[in-house]
N, C-alpha and C positions, 0 to 999 in steps of 0.2 A: 644373810647368810642362810642359808638352807640346813636343815636338822642333816642330811644327809652329809654336807659339805663341813660341817662342825663335828660330825663323827669322825670323818675320815681325817680331818686335821688333826683332831684329838689323837686318833689312833695311831699316826706319824710320830706326834710329839710322845705320845705314851711309849712306843715301842723305844725311841731312843731313850727317854728316861728311865723306862725299865731296864734296858741294857746299862746305863751309865750306871743305875743303881747295884745291879747285880754284880757289876765290875768292881764295885769299890765294897761292897756287902751290903746286908737288907737293913743293916741297923746306922740309924741316922743320929749323930749326937746333937745337941742342940738345948735350947731351954726348957725348962720343965713347965708342963701343959698339966691343967685339970685332968684327972683321969688316967696319968701314966702309973700310978701306984697301983691301979687294978690288975695290970699285966706285969709282975715283978721282973720276970726272966722272959723276956720277947725273944722270941727267934726271928719277927719281922717287925720293922719300926719303919713306917713311913709317915713322913710329913710334908704337905704340900700348902701352899700360899697362893691367893689369888686377890688381886685389886677389886675392891667392889664399889661399884659408882654410887654409892649412898652413905650416910651414918651409920652406927650400928644400929641405931633404932628403927632404920628401913631395912636393914637384912634380918634382923632378929623374927620378925613373922614369918617369913619364909622357913626360917628352921623350926620353928615352935609347929610346924605341920608338916614336918616329914614324916615317912613311913609310909609303907605298903597300905592301899586301901584308905588311906587319909590323903594328904598332898601330894605324895609320892616321893620319890628321891631326886627329881628332876635330873636324873641320869639315864641311861638306857631304858626306857619304860616296858620294853617288849620282856626284858630280863627281870626286873627288880618292880613291875608294877602290874605285871599281868596282860602288859600292852595298853594298858589304861595310862591317857597322858595326863603327866603330872599337871598340878594345878598352875592355872595362870593367873589367879587372883588369889589374894588374902581371903580365906574362908574365918570370918569369926567365931565360927562353933569349933573349930581346929587350934584355936590360941591358949588354949588351959592346957598346961604341961605339968607334968610333976613329977619327982622322982617316984619309981614302981610303976610307972605309964610303960605300956608295952607299945615300941614300934616295928610292927612287923618287917622282917627283911626284903620279902617278897610275898607275892599272892601264892606261891606254888608252895609255901608250907616250909617246915624247918623253926628252928628256933629264933626268938624274935630278940632285936636288940633292947635291952631295958633302962629307963633313964635311971641314972645313979644319982646325978647332981646337974642342978642349971644354975645359972644367973642370969635374968633376963637380959638381954642386949648386951650380952658378954660372953657367956659358954654354954654348951650343952654337951653332956658327957653321958654316954651309953656304953654297957657291955652287953655282950654275947656271951652265953654259955652252953656249948654243945655236948652232947653226947656224953653225960654224966661226969660232966666238969672236966672231960678230957682235953677241949679245946676251950679255949677264951680269947674273945678280940674285944678289944675296947676300942671306940670311934669318939674322938671327941674334935668339937667345931670352939674355937674362938675368935670373937670380933674385936678388932682393936680399931680405934678411931685414927686415922691416918692423915686427916687434915680437914679442912672446911667441906663437909659435905661427901667425906670419902672414908671407907676403912679397907682394913685388910682382914680376909677370911682366911684362918689356918683350921686345915684338917689332919688330923695324925690319927692313923691306923697302927695299933700295937696287936701281935698276935702271940701267944703265949700258951702254955700247958705242955700236953702231950698229943701235937696233931697227928702222930703215926707218920710210918714210913710214905704211903700215898701222898697224904698231904704235903711232907716235904717233897716229895718229887714233882708234886704239881706247885711248887712254891713258885717257881718263874711265871707260870702261868696265871695264877692268882696275882701274883704284883702286876704283871701286864694287864689284867683284866680290871685291877684296883685302878691303876694309871690311868687306863681309856676313860672308866666309870667317874673317876673324881674329875678328871679335864673336861668332861662333858657336863659335869653337875655344876662346876665353876661358872662354864659358859653360860649356862641355861639360868642359873642363878644371878648372873650379873644383868642379862637381859631382862628377868622379872623385877628387879629391884630397881633398874632405870627406867621400867614401864614399858617396853618396847614386847 
């Protein structure tokens, strides 16, 4: 599958997913995940899951090198990595990650995601604080073993604080952008984990 085909398929699925999410509200109930307490009164919560063709130990190295200017976000590189393709190989120099590390959201500037906690081969939790703390976004990745040599990757976005009227007005576009980007990221991570 070409990148263009993958993005087109992800966009179609994302439009449907975003429309359904907006129809039922942007808060999704579900099991607590690491990082949920970082944004106590979320105005938007979105949880997505995808099967991965590898055990948690095969998925983790790709998450450990997330970040613009690092391994990338494996999503829409033109937007979140300055057009530079996300990593296609594991880079040993990017495998050391710790709480307090900054993962740039894009190469265009703006506040970074800061690692708040992690458990190797299990979870990576980050938070982004924008403009004097008025907006707070947490992003958690959780890897669960699903069977022999397979796992499930869960990604949860939570947005809270006082985003302002403009941000609330743009919420449908933010949600759609998140849906597209997350689906592309999952598809690319599946290919990398499987060695394709």
